C-alpha positions as CSV (number, residue, x, y, z in Angstrom):
1,M,2.1,10.8,-5.1
2,P,0.1,8.0,-6.6
3,Q,-2.9,10.2,-7.1
4,L,-0.8,12.5,-9.3
5,T,0.5,9.7,-11.5
6,K,-2.5,7.4,-11.8
7,R,-2.8,7.5,-15.6
8,T,0.8,7.1,-16.7
9,Q,4.1,6.1,-15.2
10,S,5.9,9.3,-14.5
11,E,8.1,11.1,-12.0
12,I,7.5,14.5,-10.5
13,L,10.1,17.2,-9.8
14,I,9.2,19.9,-7.4
15,F,11.3,22.9,-6.7
16,Y,11.0,25.8,-4.3
17,S,13.1,28.7,-3.1
18,H,13.2,27.7,0.6
19,S,16.4,26.0,1.3
20,Y,18.2,24.5,4.3
21,N,21.4,26.3,3.5
22,K,21.5,30.0,2.6
23,E,23.9,29.6,-0.3
24,N,21.6,27.2,-2.1
25,K,19.1,28.9,-4.4
26,L,16.5,26.0,-4.6
27,N,15.4,22.9,-2.8
28,V,14.4,20.2,-5.2
29,R,12.5,17.0,-4.6
30,V,11.8,14.2,-7.1
31,F,9.2,11.5,-6.6
32,A,9.3,8.4,-8.9
33,D,7.2,5.9,-7.0
34,D,5.9,4.2,-10.2
35,F,9.6,3.3,-11.0
36,G,10.3,2.0,-7.5
37,V,12.0,5.2,-6.2
38,P,9.7,6.8,-3.6
39,E,12.1,9.9,-3.5
40,D,15.3,10.4,-5.4
41,P,18.0,12.2,-3.3
42,A,20.0,13.5,-6.3
43,T,18.5,13.6,-9.7
44,I,21.1,14.6,-12.3
45,S,18.8,14.2,-15.4
46,G,15.8,15.9,-13.8
47,N,17.9,18.8,-12.6
48,G,19.4,19.1,-16.1
49,C,15.9,19.6,-17.4
50,L,15.1,22.0,-14.6
51,V,18.0,24.3,-15.3
52,A,17.1,24.4,-19.0
53,Y,13.6,25.4,-18.0
54,L,14.9,28.1,-15.6
55,S,17.1,29.4,-18.3
56,H,14.5,29.4,-21.0
57,Y,12.0,31.3,-18.8
58,Q,14.6,33.5,-17.2
59,Y,13.4,32.4,-13.7
60,F,16.3,34.3,-12.0
61,G,16.1,37.3,-14.4
62,S,18.6,36.0,-16.9
63,S,19.0,33.1,-19.3
64,Q,22.5,32.4,-17.9
65,I,22.2,30.3,-14.8
66,D,24.9,29.4,-12.3
67,I,23.4,28.2,-9.0
68,I,23.7,25.6,-6.2
69,I,20.7,23.6,-5.3
70,E,20.0,21.0,-2.6
71,Q,18.1,17.7,-2.8
72,G,17.6,14.7,-0.5
73,F,17.7,16.7,2.8
74,E,14.2,15.5,3.8
75,I,15.2,11.8,3.4
76,R,18.5,12.2,5.3
77,R,20.6,11.9,2.1
78,P,21.6,15.5,1.5
79,S,23.1,16.3,-1.9
80,T,24.4,19.5,-3.3
81,L,24.2,20.0,-7.0
82,Y,25.7,22.7,-9.2
83,L,23.6,23.8,-12.2
84,R,24.8,26.0,-15.0
85,T,23.7,27.1,-18.4
86,R,25.4,28.9,-21.2
87,N,23.2,30.1,-24.1
88,I,24.8,30.3,-27.5
89,E,22.4,31.6,-30.2
90,E,19.3,29.3,-30.0
91,N,21.0,26.6,-27.9
92,I,21.1,26.1,-24.2
93,D,24.1,24.2,-23.0
94,V,23.4,22.5,-19.6
95,Y,26.0,21.5,-17.0
96,V,25.1,19.6,-13.8
97,G,27.5,18.2,-11.2
98,G,27.8,18.0,-7.5
99,K,28.2,16.1,-4.3
100,V,25.9,13.3,-3.2
101,F,25.4,11.2,-0.1
102,P,27.0,7.9,-1.0
103,I,25.2,4.7,-0.1
104,A,27.2,2.1,-2.1
105,K,30.5,1.8,-3.8
106,G,31.5,-0.6,-6.6
107,K,34.3,-1.4,-9.0
108,L,33.9,-2.1,-12.7
109,M,36.0,-5.1,-13.7
């Protein structure tokens, strides 16, 4: 991805409708090599922006979105994320949650 981000530090989110599991609407990949993350397996903030975009442009035929997406399958850290929007007047409320492939565990003291 360096050729796509030469001028500025940025990350790239790519989504497509081919998914590994039939119940998942999209497969998402996020590349942030400039920030030391070659590929992120579960990007909550990026998917929040994605679902707002999908809602605004009625990608699935409605501004109300309630879907399951997958991310991280290609790097053997499969994650399932739940994306939902609710539109009230001019506002889009975004909800993102899900299950990720854990790689570390900690305790806040």
